N, CA, C and O atoms as a Tinker XYZ file with bonds, in Angstrom:
   132  protein
     1  N      5.088000 -149.254000   99.570000    73     2
     2  CA     5.322000 -148.765000   98.224000    64     1     3
     3  C      6.791000 -148.950000   97.888000    63     2     4     5
     4  O      7.677000 -148.621000   98.677000    81     3
     5  N      7.023000 -149.478000   96.715000    73     3     6
     6  CA     8.393000 -149.732000   96.278000    64     5     7
     7  C      8.671000 -148.914000   95.025000    63     6     8     9
     8  O      7.875000 -148.929000   94.086000    81     7
     9  N      9.794000 -148.199000   95.001000    73     7    10
    10  CA    10.178000 -147.391000   93.846000    64     9    11
    11  C     11.416000 -148.007000   93.217000    63    10    12    13
    12  O     12.397000 -148.307000   93.898000    81    11
    13  N     11.350000 -148.190000   91.899000    73    11    14
    14  CA    12.476000 -148.745000   91.149000    64    13    15
    15  C     12.905000 -147.703000   90.134000    63    14    16    17
    16  O     12.087000 -147.246000   89.335000    81    15
    17  N     14.183000 -147.317000   90.151000    73    15    18
    18  CA    14.715000 -146.366000   89.177000    64    17    19
    19  C     15.536000 -147.122000   88.152000    63    18    20    21
    20  O     16.386000 -147.941000   88.502000    81    19
    21  N     15.278000 -146.844000   86.887000    73    19    22
    22  CA    16.049000 -147.441000   85.801000    64    21    23
    23  C     16.811000 -146.305000   85.138000    63    22    24    25
    24  O     16.204000 -145.369000   84.617000    81    23
    25  N     18.128000 -146.381000   85.154000    73    23    26
    26  CA    18.931000 -145.326000   84.544000    64    25    27
    27  C     20.055000 -145.945000   83.729000    63    26    28    29
    28  O     20.393000 -147.117000   83.894000    81    27
    29  N     20.615000 -145.149000   82.860000    73    27    30
    30  CA    21.721000 -145.621000   82.043000    64    29    31
    31  C     21.912000 -144.729000   80.833000    63    30    32    33
    32  O     21.148000 -143.794000   80.597000    81    31
    33  N     22.943000 -145.037000   80.076000    73    31    34
    34  CA    23.262000 -144.266000   78.885000    64    33    35
    35  C     22.298000 -144.588000   77.752000    63    34    36    37
    36  O     21.573000 -145.582000   77.795000    81    35
    37  N     22.303000 -143.740000   76.750000    73    35    38
    38  CA    21.473000 -143.958000   75.570000    64    37    39
    39  C     21.852000 -145.281000   74.909000    63    38    40    41
    40  O     23.031000 -145.565000   74.696000    81    39
    41  N     20.846000 -146.077000   74.592000    73    39    42
    42  CA    21.092000 -147.354000   73.931000    64    41    43
    43  C     21.405000 -148.504000   74.861000    63    42    44    45
    44  O     21.802000 -149.577000   74.407000    81    43
    45  N     21.234000 -148.299000   76.162000    73    43    46
    46  CA    21.590000 -149.346000   77.128000    64    45    47
    47  C     20.437000 -150.289000   77.457000    63    46    48    49
    48  O     20.618000 -151.236000   78.222000    81    47
    49  N     19.249000 -150.043000   76.889000    73    47    50
    50  CA    18.123000 -150.943000   77.105000    64    49    51
    51  C     17.121000 -150.491000   78.143000    63    50    52    53
    52  O     16.357000 -151.306000   78.659000    81    51
    53  N     17.110000 -149.208000   78.460000    73    51    54
    54  CA    16.163000 -148.706000   79.457000    64    53    55
    55  C     14.722000 -148.923000   79.024000    63    54    56    57
    56  O     13.887000 -149.332000   79.830000    81    55
    57  N     14.424000 -148.655000   77.768000    73    55    58
    58  CA    13.048000 -148.807000   77.279000    64    57    59
    59  C     12.593000 -150.253000   77.345000    63    58    60    61
    60  O     11.431000 -150.526000   77.647000    81    59
    61  N     13.492000 -151.177000   77.067000    73    59    62
    62  CA    13.155000 -152.601000   77.164000    64    61    63
    63  C     12.905000 -152.972000   78.619000    63    62    64    65
    64  O     11.964000 -153.705000   78.921000    81    63
    65  N     13.739000 -152.472000   79.518000    73    63    66
    66  CA    13.560000 -152.755000   80.943000    64    65    67
    67  C     12.231000 -152.200000   81.439000    63    66    68    69
    68  O     11.535000 -152.851000   82.218000    81    67
    69  N     11.877000 -150.999000   80.990000    73    67    70
    70  CA    10.603000 -150.404000   81.391000    64    69    71
    71  C      9.436000 -151.220000   80.848000    63    70    72    73
    72  O      8.441000 -151.416000   81.545000    81    71
    73  N      9.548000 -151.695000   79.618000    73    71    74
    74  CA     8.482000 -152.515000   79.032000    64    73    75
    75  C      8.290000 -153.807000   79.818000    63    74    76    77
    76  O      7.158000 -154.240000   80.034000    81    75
    77  N      9.382000 -154.421000   80.245000    73    75    78
    78  CA     9.296000 -155.651000   81.036000    64    77    79
    79  C      8.646000 -155.365000   82.385000    63    78    80    81
    80  O      7.799000 -156.134000   82.838000    81    79
    81  N      9.033000 -154.271000   83.028000    73    79    82
    82  CA     8.431000 -153.910000   84.312000    64    81    83
    83  C      6.931000 -153.667000   84.166000    63    82    84    85
    84  O      6.151000 -154.081000   85.023000    81    83
    85  N      6.525000 -152.998000   83.087000    73    83    86
    86  CA     5.092000 -152.783000   82.859000    64    85    87
    87  C      4.368000 -154.109000   82.661000    63    86    88    89
    88  O      3.249000 -154.287000   83.142000    81    87
    89  N      5.002000 -155.035000   81.954000    73    87    90
    90  CA     4.379000 -156.339000   81.705000    64    89    91
    91  C      4.122000 -157.112000   82.995000    63    90    92    93
    92  O      3.166000 -157.884000   83.079000    81    91
    93  N      4.975000 -156.907000   84.003000    73    91    94
    94  CA     4.788000 -157.647000   85.255000    64    93    95
    95  C      3.990000 -156.847000   86.285000    63    94    96    97
    96  O      3.851000 -157.271000   87.433000    81    95
    97  N      3.455000 -155.669000   85.866000    73    95    98
    98  CA     2.518000 -154.967000   86.727000    64    97    99
    99  C      2.983000 -153.662000   87.340000    63    98   100   101
   100  O      2.239000 -153.063000   88.116000    81    99
   101  N      4.176000 -153.199000   87.025000    73    99   102
   102  CA     4.649000 -151.922000   87.556000    64   101   103
   103  C      4.057000 -150.771000   86.750000    63   102   104   105
   104  O      3.781000 -150.914000   85.559000    81   103
   105  N      3.866000 -149.633000   87.408000    73   103   106
   106  CA     3.468000 -148.405000   86.727000    64   105   107
   107  C      4.746000 -147.672000   86.371000    63   106   108   109
   108  O      5.563000 -147.400000   87.251000    81   107
   109  N      4.938000 -147.346000   85.101000    73   107   110
   110  CA     6.203000 -146.759000   84.646000    64   109   111
   111  C      5.984000 -145.397000   84.007000    63   110   112   113
   112  O      4.963000 -145.147000   83.366000    81   111
   113  N      6.970000 -144.521000   84.198000    73   111   114
   114  CA     6.990000 -143.208000   83.562000    64   113   115
   115  C      8.339000 -143.072000   82.878000    63   114   116   117
   116  O      9.386000 -143.278000   83.493000    81   115
   117  N      8.303000 -142.719000   81.590000    73   115   118
   118  CA     9.537000 -142.537000   80.823000    64   117   119
   119  C      9.713000 -141.049000   80.530000    63   118   120   121
   120  O      8.739000 -140.354000   80.242000    81   119
   121  N     10.940000 -140.564000   80.602000    73   119   122
   122  CA    11.277000 -139.153000   80.327000    64   121   123
   123  C     10.564000 -138.197000   81.274000    63   122   124   125
   124  O      9.936000 -137.235000   80.834000    81   123
   125  N     10.660000 -138.458000   82.555000    73   123   126
   126  CA    10.087000 -137.561000   83.565000    64   125   127
   127  C     10.891000 -136.260000   83.579000    63   126   128   129
   128  O     12.115000 -136.296000   83.707000    81   127
   129  N     10.219000 -135.109000   83.450000    73   127   130
   130  CA    10.964000 -133.834000   83.386000    64   129   131
   131  C     11.618000 -133.471000   84.705000    63   130   132
   132  O     12.274000 -132.434000   84.804000    81   131
């Protein structure tokens, strides 16, 4: 199992990075509490 963390400041492209990861088959969670 491989875990990838995407972090950064607001407006840095995290949502785009998550969308790309989902497109290539990763399971993604945004705004985990």
